[in-house]
N, C-alpha and C positions, 0 to 999 in steps of 0.2 A: 580709732574706732573702725571696725571692719566695714567694707562695702558689702552690700547684700548681693549675692550671686543668684539672681532670680531665674530659676529653671523655667518658671511659667512664662516669662517674657521671651527667653531664648527659644523655648519650644514653639511659641507662637510664630516667631520669624522662620523657624525651620518648616513649620506646617505651611506657611505662605509659599515657601520655595517648592514644597512638594506639590502643591496645587498647580503651580506653574509647570513643573516637570511632567505631571500627568497630562496637562493640556498639550504639551509638546509631543508626548507619545501618541495622543489621539490624532494629531496632525499627520503622523506617519501611518496610523491605522485607526480609522474612525471607530471601529467596533471594539478596540482594545481597551481593557480596564484592569488595573492591578487588583488582585484578589487575595484576601487574607482569611484563613480558617482558624478559628479558636476552638480547640477541643477541650471539653471539661468533663470530668467524671464526678458524679454526685454534686452536692452543693455545699458551699462554705461561705458564710456571710461576707468575709473580707475578699474572697475570690470573686464573688458576684460583683462587688464594688469595682474591683480592678477590671473585670471583663466589661462592665458597662462603660468605664472610662475609655477602654481601648476601642470599643464599638463606636462611641461618639467621635473619638479622634479620627478613626478610619473614615467614617462617613463625611466628616468635615473636610478632609483632603481629597475625597473622591475615590477611596478604595472600597471595592465591593467586599463586604465582610459577612461571613456566616459563622454563627455560633452553634456548635454541635455539643449539646448537653446530653451525655450518656448517663444511664441510671447507675446506682451504686452496685447493682448486680453484674455490672460489666466485667468480663474476664479479660485477661491480658491478650489472649488471641483475638478476641472481639475488638479490643481497642486497636491493636496493631492492624487488623484487617480494615478498620475504618480509616486509619492513617494511610494505609496503602491505597485506598480509594481516592483519598485526597492527593496523594503523590501522583496518581494517574489522571488527575483532573487538570486539563489545560488552563482552566480559568482560575485556578488557585496557584498563586506564586509564593505565598508564605504560609507556613503552618506553625502554630504554637500549641503546646499542651500546657494548660493551666495547672500549675502545681500548688499544693499537693493533690494527689489523686485520691479522692474520697470514695473508695470502693470497699465492698464487703469481702472482696477477694484480694489475694496477695498480688500486687502489681510492682514490677521492677521498673523504676523510673528511667534507669539507664537504657534498658532494652526498648522502652517506649520511645524515648527521645532519639535513640539511634535508628528507629524505624522510619523516621522522617528523612526524606531525601536531603542530603547536605545542601543542595541548591535551593531548597525551600525552607531550610532551618533558620528562620529569621530571628529566633531566640538565641542562636549561636551555641546551642548545647550539645550538638552532635559531636561525637569523638573526632570526626574528621576536621570539623571547624576548630575544635579545641587543639588538635594536633598542629594545624596550620598556624594558629596563634602562638603556640609555644615555640614554633620554629621561626617565628618572625615573618611568615608569609603574609604580609599585610596587604599586598595588592591582589588582584585577581578576584576570585569569587568567594573570598573569606567573609563570613558573617561574625562580627564581634558581638558578644552578648550585649543586650540593650542597656543594662545599667552601667557596665563599664564603659560602653561607648558614650553614654550620656555624661559620665564623669569626665571623660577626655574632652568632650565638647565644652563643658563648663570651665575646665582648667584653661583650655585654649582661648576661651572668651575673655579671660583676664588679660591676655596679651603677654603673659609670661613666656619666656623661652624655656621649654621643658628640658631640652638637652643640657646635661651636666648637673641638673638640680638633684638634690637629695629628696627622695620620695619615700614615705613610710605608709604602709597599708596595715591597718588594724583589722584582722579577720582574713581567713584563707578559704572561705567557701568557694565552691566551683562556679557559683553563679555570679558572685561579685568580687570577693577579695583576690582570689587567684588570677582570674582574667584581667582585673585592673592592674595587678603587678606586671603581667606580661605586656599589656598595652603600653604602660609607662616605660618598661624596660626597652621595648623596641622603638620608643620615642627618645631613647638615649638618656633617660634619667637613671640615677643610681638608686636602685630600689631595695628596700628592706620590708619583708612581709612578716608582721608580728602576729602572734596568736596566744592562746592561753598558757602555753608553756614557755613563752619568751621571758628571759631574765633581763633585769635592768630596763624595763619597758620605758620608764620616764626618760632615762638617759637617751634612748633611741628616738623617741618622739620629739624631744626638744631640739633635735638636729634637723628635723624635717622642713624643707621649703614647701613641700606639698604633703598634706596629711589627709588621707582618705580613711574614713572610719565606717566599718560595716560589721559590728559585733552583736547588734541586737540587744544592747543593754542601755537603758535610759540614762542619758546625761553622764555617762561614765567619764568622758574626757573633760578635764578641767583646764582652766587657763594656764596653770603652771606646767601642764603637759606640753604646751604649744610654744614653738619658737616665735618670737615677735615678728610680724610681717608675713607669717606663713599663710598659704591658701589652704583652707579647711573645707573638705567635701564630706558632708554628713549624709551617709546612705541609710541611717537608721530611721525607723519609724516605730514608736512605742506609745502605748496608751498608759497614761498615769492618772491617778485620782486628782480631781480639781473641783473643790466644792463651789467655786465661783461659776462653774459652767452648768448649764441646764442639765446636761447629760451626766454631770458628775465626773466626766473624764475629759482629757485633752491629749493631743498628740504631741510628742516631743521626739527629738532625735537622739543619737548616741553622744552628742556634743552638748555640753552645758552652755547656757546663754552667755555666761561670763567670758567665754572664749572670744566673743566679739570685741572685747577690750584689747586683745593682743594680735588677733589675726588681721591680715590685710583684706582678705575676701573670705566670705563664709556663706554656705548655702542655708536657706531657711528650711524649717520643717513645720508644716508641709509647704510645698511650693518650690522645692529645690530640685533634688534628684528625681523625685517621683514623676513630674511632668516630662522631664527629659527622657526617662525610661520609655514612656509611652511614645514620645516623639521619635526616639531611635527605632522603636518597633515599626513605626510607620515608614521611616527612612529605609530600614532594611528591606521592608516589603516592596517599596517602590524601586529600590535597586535590584531586587530579584526580578521584578517585572521588566525593568529596563533590559536586563540580561536576556530574558526570555524573548522580548521583542526584537532585540538585535539578532538573536538566533533565528527568529521567524523571518526577519527581513533579509538576512544574509543568505546568499547562495554560494558561498565559498566553501568548497570541500577541502578537507585535509586528508588526502588519500595517500596510502602507502601502496605503491605498485610492486608487483612481484616480478623479479628478473627471470628471464627464460634462459635455460641452458640448452642451446640449439645443438642438434646432432645431425650428421650427414653420413649415410642416408637417413631420412626422416623415419623414426620408429613408428610403431603402430599407435593409433590414437590412445588406446588404454595404457600403453607404456609411457607415453608423454604425460597423460593425465596423472598417472600414479607417481611419476617422478616429482611433480609439482606439489608443494605443500600449501593448500589453501589457507587464507586467513580465517579466523573464526568469524562466522557470519555476523556475530554481535559487533565485532570491530568494523566490518564493512558498513553495517547499519549506522553506527556512530559516525563514521567518516562522511557519510552522505547526508547527515543531519536529521536522522530519524531519532525519535525519543524511545527510551526503553519500553514504555508502555504501548508503543505502536508496533512492536516487534514480538511475534510469537515464535520462539525457537523450536525447530524440529531437529534436535541434535545440535551439533556444533557448526555444521556447514550449510545449513539451509534454514529458512524461516518464512513465515507468512507475515505480511504487512497489513496493518489495519487500514480500512477505508477512511478512518477519521483523519488521516494525513491530508486528505483533500479539503476537509473542513478547516484544518489548521493553516493550510497554505493557500487558501482560496484567494488571497490578495496577491500572490506571486504570479508574475507574468510567465507564460509558458516558454519553454525552450524551443529550439528548432526541431521540426518534426520530419524525419527522413525515412522514406520507405525503400527497402531493398527488394527488388524484384529481378526477373531474369528474362532472357529470351526463351523461346520454346525449347525445352531441354531434351537431351538424350535420356534414355531410361536410366542412365547412371547419375543424373543430376549434374548441375554445373557449379555447385558450390555456393549457393545463395547464403545458406546458414554460415558457412565458413567465412564468406566475405563479410557478412554482417558483423560477426564476432571480431574478425581481423580489423575491420574499420573502427569498431568501438575501442579495441586495444590501442590502435594508433592514435585516435583522438584523445584518449585518456592518458595512457602511460607515456606517450611520446610528444603529444602537443599540449598536455596538461589542461584539457578541457573537461568540464563536468559532462559526463556522457553515460547514458544508460542503453543497454540492449534490451529489447522486448521481443521474446521469441515464444513459439508455441511449445507446449509439452508434448514429447513424442509418445506415440502409442506403443504398447507392448507388441502389437501385431508386426510392424516392420522391424522392431528391435530383434525379435526372434525369427523373423521371416527372411527377406533377402536384402532389403534396402539398408538395414542397419539403423543406427541411432540418428538423432538430430541435434547433437551437441556441437556441431561444427566439425572440424577435423584438423589434423596436424597440430600446428602451434597456434591455432585459433579455435579454442574450444571453451565450452562452459564446463566448470568443474564443481564438485566431483562428477565426472561424466558418468560413472556407474550409477550414482544416485539420481542424476538427471534422467537417465534412460530407464530406470527401474523404480516404479512406484512414485518416486518423488515424495510428495506429502499426501498422496492418496486422492487427489482431485478426480482422477479418472474413475477410481473405484466408487467415489461418491456419485458421479454421474451414472455409472452402471446401476447402482442401487436405486437411485431416483427413477431412472428410466424403467427399470424392471418392476418397481412398485406400481408405477402407472399402468404398465402392461397387464399386471396381475389384476389391478382394479377394473380394467376394461372387461376382461373375461369373467371376472366374478360378478360384475354388474349384469352382463348379458345373461349369465346363468341364473342369478337370483330373480331377475325380472321375468324370465321364462318359466320359472317354477313356482311363482307366488301370485296370489290374488292382489288386486290393488290395495285392499284393506290391510292385508298382512305386510305387504311391502312398505306401505306408509308407516305402519306401526313400528316396524323394525328400524326404519330410517329416522324416525322421531319417537324414540321410546320414552315411556314414563319412568321417572326416577322413583326412588323408594317412597318419597313423600307424595307421589302421584302427579308431580309437576311435569309438564312437557315443555321444552323450549327448543327453538331452532338454534343451531350453532351459527357462528358468524358467516361461515362459507355457505351455509344453507340459506341465510338471509340474502346473500348475493344472488343465489339462484332465484329466489322469490322476486327480487328486483328485476332480474333479467326477464322473468315471465310476466312481469307487470302485476303481480299479486301483492296487494297492500297489507293484507292481514298478517299480523305477527303472532297471534295466538294459534298454536298448532291445532287446538281443539275446534277452532272456528272456521277452518277452511272448508269450502264446499267439496262435495265428492269429486266434482270435475277439477277443482283446483288441486286436490290431493293427488289425483291421477297425473295431472300435468307435471306436478312437482316431483313425484316419485319415479315416473317412467321416462327414461331417456330414449327408449325404443331404438337402440343402436342396431343398425343393419350390419350383421357380421361380415358381409361381403365388402363393406366399405371401410373396415378398420385399416388404418394406415400406420398405426403405431406398432413397432416391432420390438422384440426383446433384443438386448445387446450383450456383447461380451468383448473384452479387449484382447482377443486372440484371433489370429488368422485361422479360420476353420471353414473350409469350403462346404463341408457337409451340413452346415447349418443354414445354407442359403435358402433352403426350402425344407420346411418341417411340417408335421401334422400335430396339432395339440388337441387335448380333450378326449383322448382315447380311453381313459380310465372309465370303468363302469359307474363310478360316482359322479361323473360329469353328464350322465344320462343322455348320451348321444350328441352332445354339443361339440362335435368334431369340426374343425376347420383348418385350412392351410394357413401357415404363417412362415416366419423366417427370423433369423438372427442377423442383425447388422453388427459391424464393429463399433465399439463404444464411441469413438471419435466422430462417427457418422450420426450420432443421436442429436435430435433437435435440442436436447438439454445442453449439450456441449455448445451448440450455436448460441443458445440463450446466454450461457455463461460468458461467452466471448463478446456479446453485444450489450450486456447489461451495464447500467450506470450506477446502480445502488441496490441495496438489499430489497427495498420496496419495489424498485423497478423490476428486479429479478422475479419477485413473487408475482407481480402483475403479468410478466411475460410467460412464466410457467403456467399460470392460470389460463392464459389465452391459447395455449397449445391445442390445436384441433387434432383429435385422435380418430375420429370416425364421422359418419353422417347418419342421422336418424332416418327412419323409414319415410318420414315426411320431407326429407331433404335439408334439414337443419344441421349445421355443424355442431358436433359434440366436443366439448372442451374438457381439459383437466379440472377446471373450476366446476363444471357440471357434475363431475364425478366426486366432488368434495375433497380432492386430494392436494390442492395447491399448497396449503400450509405445511403438510407433511413433506412434500417435495422440497420446499424451501428450507425446512429444518435439515434435511439430508444434505443440502447444498450450502449450509451456513458457513462452514469453514472454507469450502472450495471457492467461494467468491473472493477471497483474499489472495492477491498475487503472491507468488513464491519468489523469494529473494535468493539469488545465488551469485556467482562471480565468474569472471573469465580467468584464463591461465595467467593473465597479467594483473589480476586483482581488481578489475573494473566491475561495477555492479551490473547484474542482469536480473530482469524480471522474467520468470517462466510462468506463463498462465494461459490456459485454454489451448485446445488443439483441434479445431474443427477441420474436417476434410476440405480441400480446396476445390473439389469438383462439385459435390452436391451441396456444400455449404460455402462460406465465404473465405475460408482458409487463412484467417489472420488471428494473431494473438489478441488478448482482450483489450477492450476500450479502457477498463479500469487500470490495467497495468500501464498503458500509455499515458493516461491522465496523471496518475501519481508520479510517474517518472518525469513528465514534463514540468511538474511543479517542483520536484526535488532538484532538477538540474538548473532551473531558473532561466531567465531570458537569454543568457549567453551560452547556455548548455545545449546538448544535442541528445535526442532520443532516436535511436535507430531501431526501427521495427521491420519485420520481414513479412512479405506476402507470399503465400504458397504458390507453387508452380510458376508458369510463365506469366508475363505481364498481361496477356489477354485474359487470364483467369484471375489470379490473385490480386494483381494491381487494380484491375477494373473493379473488382468487388470491394477492395480496400477503399477506393474513392466513392463509388456509388452507394455502397451499403454501410461500411464502417464509418467513414468520415461523415456521411449524411446523418448517421445515428449519433455520433459523438459530438459533432459540431467543431471538430478539430481541423485546422487548416494545414495541409502538408507543405513542407518547404522545398524539398528536393526528392527526385526519384534517382536511385542508384540502380542502373540496369546492368546485371551481371551476365557475362557471356564467356564462353571458352572458344578457342580456335577449333577444338574438337566438334562442338555443337554447330558452329558456323559451317564447317566443312560438311557435316552431315546434311545440313539444309541445302548445300550446293550440289548434292547428288552423291555424297560419299556412301560407302557401304553401310548396311544396317548395323546399329550399335545394339548389342544384346547383352543384358546383365549376365555376368557369370562366364562370358566367353571372351577370348582374346580380341583386342581391337585390330582391325585391318591396318595394313601398313600406311594407307593414305592418312591415317591420324597421327602417325609418328614421324612421317617424312614431310618435308616442305611441299605444299601443293597450293600455289597461289590462285590457280584457276578455280578450284573448289571453294576457296575462301571468298573470292570476289562474288561468285555466283550465290553462295550461301548467305551473303550479307543482306539479302532481301528480307530475311526474317528479323535480324536486329533493327534494320531500317524501319520496318513496319511497327515494331514494338516501341521504338523511339517516337514514331509518329503517334502511336496510341497514347503514350504518356503526355505528349504535347497537346493532345485534344483536351486534356484537363487543365491546361495552363500552368503546368508545373515544370520547372527546369530539370533537365536530365543530365546526369553524369554517367558516362559509359565506363564500366569497370571490367576490364579483361582479366579474368582469373587465369593467370599464366601458369602453364605446365612446363616441366623441364624439356619436353620434346618440341615446344613451340620455338620456331626460329625468329630471329630479330626481324627479318623481312616480313614474316606473317604478322607479327605484333604491330609493326609499323603500319602496314596496310589496314589492319583492323581498326586501329586508332584513327587513322586518317578518314576512313569511310564513316566511322561513327560521328566525327565532327562534321563531315559533309552532309550527314543525314539529319543534323540539327541538334546533336548533343552539345550542351554548353561546354563540356570538356570530356576528354577520353583519356583514361589512365590505365596502365597495366599494374598489376599487384601480385606479390608472391607471399602473401600472408600465411599460406598453408605451410610453407617451409621456414618462414622467418617471423611469424607472429605479427604483432602490431608494427614492427619495424618495416615489414614488407608492404604495409598499406599506408605508410606516411604520405606518399604523394597523393593517393586516393583521398585520404583524410583532408589534406590541404585543399584539394579540389572541391570537396563537399563543403568545407567552411566557406570558400570563396563563392560557391554557387548559392549559398543562403543569402548572400548580399543582393542577389537578383530576386526581387520580391515575387512570390508566387501569385499568379492571377487565376487561382483555382476556381474551377466551375464543374458542375455535374454534367454528365453526358445527356441526361434526359430529365424531364419533370415527372414527378410521381403521378400527377393527375392524368397523364396520357393513358389511352387504352392499353391493356396488357399486351396485346399482339404488337402494337406499335413500339412499345418499349423493347420488346424482344428483337424486333426488326432493326432498331437503331443500333443495338449492341452487335447484331450479326453483320450489318453492313459496315459500320464504322470501325469496329474493333477487329472482326475476323476477316473482313474483305469480301463477304458474301454478296451475291446479287439480291438476295431476299430470303424469306423463310417460307416453309411449307408446314402448316399445322395439320397433324393427323386428325381424323374425326374425334378421337379420344381427347386430344389436346384442345380442340375447339370446344368440346363439351365442358372441359375444365375451365376454359376462359369464360364461358357463359355462366358456369356455376359460381366461380369465385367472384365474378362481377356482381352477380345477384346476391351473394352472401356478404358483399361489402368489403372484399379483399382486393379490389382492383387497383387501389392506390399504393400497394406495397411495391418496394423495389424488386428488381429481377436478379436472381442468382443462378446463372446459367450452369447446368451440369453437363459438361462435355469432356472429351479427352484432353489431356494436357500435352499430348505429344504432337499436336498439329494446331495451327490456327483454324483449321476447318474441323469438321466432324469426323474426318477419316485420318487415323493416326499415320497412315502411310504417305499422306500429302505433306511434304516438307516445304521449307521456304516460306513464301507468302502467296499461297494459292488464291486464285480468283476464278470467276466464272462458275461458282457453285451456289446451290440453293441449300440453305441449312434446314434439315428436317427436324421438326419438333415432335417427338414421339408422344410425349405426355407432359403435363404440368402438375406439380404438387405444391402444397402450401405448408410452409413453416410459419404459421401465423404468430406463434409465441415469439420466435426469433425475429419475425418481422420481414419475411421475404417469400416470394414465389420462386420455385426452381423448375424451369423447363428442362426436360430430359432430352438431350441430343444423342440419339443412339442408345445403346445399352450400357448403363452405368452400374458397376458392381459396388454394393455397399458392404460386402464381406469378402475381403481378400482371401486367397488360399495360400497354403504353404508350398514352396517349391520343392523339387526333388531333394535338394541339399540345402536345408535352411541354415540360418546363422547359428542355430543352437548347437550344431555339431562342434563348434569351436569354443563354446562358452562353458566355463567350469569355475570352481572355487577351490582355493587352497584351504583344506580343513584345519590347518594349524593357525594360519594368519587371517582367515576369512577374506583374503584378497581375491578379487574376481579376475579371471583370466579370459582372454580371447574375445572380449567385448569390443570388436572392431579394431 
């Protein structure tokens, strides 16, 4: 007499194990929970029963389950779209579609099941899973269909050795029969799959050591079909008439009861394969969740680095970039652990990355945070960007570290002006460098549109308030709908709250309240918000607007700034979320009212529209270096009137992706007295991120200039002092690097001095520069030749940076925010620049008083001064002392969250030189290949 092979009992033990497995997962991440989604179209009584069983089982083991029941009118595209939503849901690890699909429309079950991600296909019906099973790929991420896996577990429970046994499968359905055949075949049984066309069926079944029946015909298998001692797995479930039952029906399998007389083991119906199918669904879901958790917890990258074909002499940047074939950015994203739904492709070589990555990886410890800055540069620049990229290539491609570069997006102004691009240079570049320097994904255009919409809103509001009565103005701002109803919009309610007006019915405001609500009373002479364009155009530095007769004499002077000087750009760089960006945009102060109150974007009712325009721009742009390491390109604020750093969001996402042993290399604009100081006091204060190391970039050329060398002028040949050994100039000029090392040390961060070596630098000059850097307090000093050799030329620098991170940063801010405005300015002037003090002009003092009164006194300071000297005078090189820093004016970027004192005259709109870069830029009309771009 056969032993009963109780699926119910075995399933219960499996479920106990799953409860334990989920508890272990929660120990690793407390908020983690496996998730299962069951998608049903229409209703079918037996399907409803099965779904309830699955839901009960899921809840019992601790799986979060959701049942999506779609109507019978659901189309195939709607169903696939719903599945796609579940594919993109981090909290869903398993998806099953309950079959059959009860729709009034034609639905292709294969298309539907194949729309489920294979990694979430816990029913095992996706073609990829079926293909792996057919090839015997039993390990890895294969999902075996639930019923066949349940059959396997039942057979294994008997203790029989499957290998070498004769197995016969009755039925060849793709859900049960065929996959059971594959499962047993790859467990080394000799398998015969029978079906309705099989001849000599009884002859075949009588040989079976293992008989699995799944034909859907009640009690078709009799005892004379079965080999004595065989294991019989009955997958059938059929309803037959039974007058002894209250319902008049009872459930039976495909195997007659008499088979118990000859079999050694047999599954009951019900209570055999059914409970095991549900248990295997739970097990597949938990296994999918385990894989996802391992991926979340793992910070191991599987990078494919790109080899460099080095040439001598070094070709132009565009030639080098064109010769290298970048990886598809989707491959880069996969290599660094991003999910497909976190990556929005812009072509094949660049993409935007979702901010949801931060939510998914919030449990991951940050990597090492390294800022690359420089000494006070020559007008030619000293290669901070090139050094940053070379360092990243060395850490990644040569030291096999998880490493990210975070750099600013270049403006079109310098690209077509005189400076050139900002992709690095030589064999240390971001690629494709043409796409990097030209438009990228349109972030700067979004900022231009947002900025100029606000500018238009300001002048329109001034115009409408000056030409309308209070009543008319209020009626137009809060119009009646067709049904006569009047309601305030959400942003108008925020203005009511700001004014202290509690009434929310537009019809019940008093006349005085309506006037206060409707009139901003902007003083046109106080408008600080300017229009922007991303082009160097000196003739837009001063313009007159409102000259058309339709503006009725509302003429005023204005100007254009370059887009990267817009406060919207600074907001983008300093924001931490979409909500935070909206709040910052709303706080931007654009003018002052006649009564002295600040007027904000929120007052103009435009905050939501600005945020909509910036919706995509808030996501960092993913690119790669010449050697295939990942790069985030995001934001590009000026380093003189703004803080000159790439975005907080890019840094934060990169730090999570690299993990605790990884490195994020971010670059601060201009010299350390500007970009680094603002990085620490503004960006790190806002982000809460703790820097690990400062890399201070210098060149022999710049050091000699600070020692009294001839003027360095862009576009003109260098004096011979810069191409010949001159140790006297070098030693005198080291006063500037020494001061910049001291500046970094004020913040408690270790400094690695990086000498960007040129071919004309002599060994003696390099030796002295490195010695002086160490004597000045640098934790290490290294020369690098990454421009000519890529990451290989920066390996020593990379090793030094890795070692420097072992010295724990004792980071501190330079000043407290609650200090008076003038005192904060003076601290920066004295400690960072070496000034004896500051001198506030009457206009600057008036702004100190105004901003203090308006409640902006606790904002950090963002000094706007020349980058060509530690002082306010570009001609003063080295480390000048004995000067007083003149503060001409102070302006407020309240939305971005800082005050910026103006030291001297700062241009926010560059001009084109006599011979701009655009003379050399062209395109091949046949290949669309760009020529002459640096």
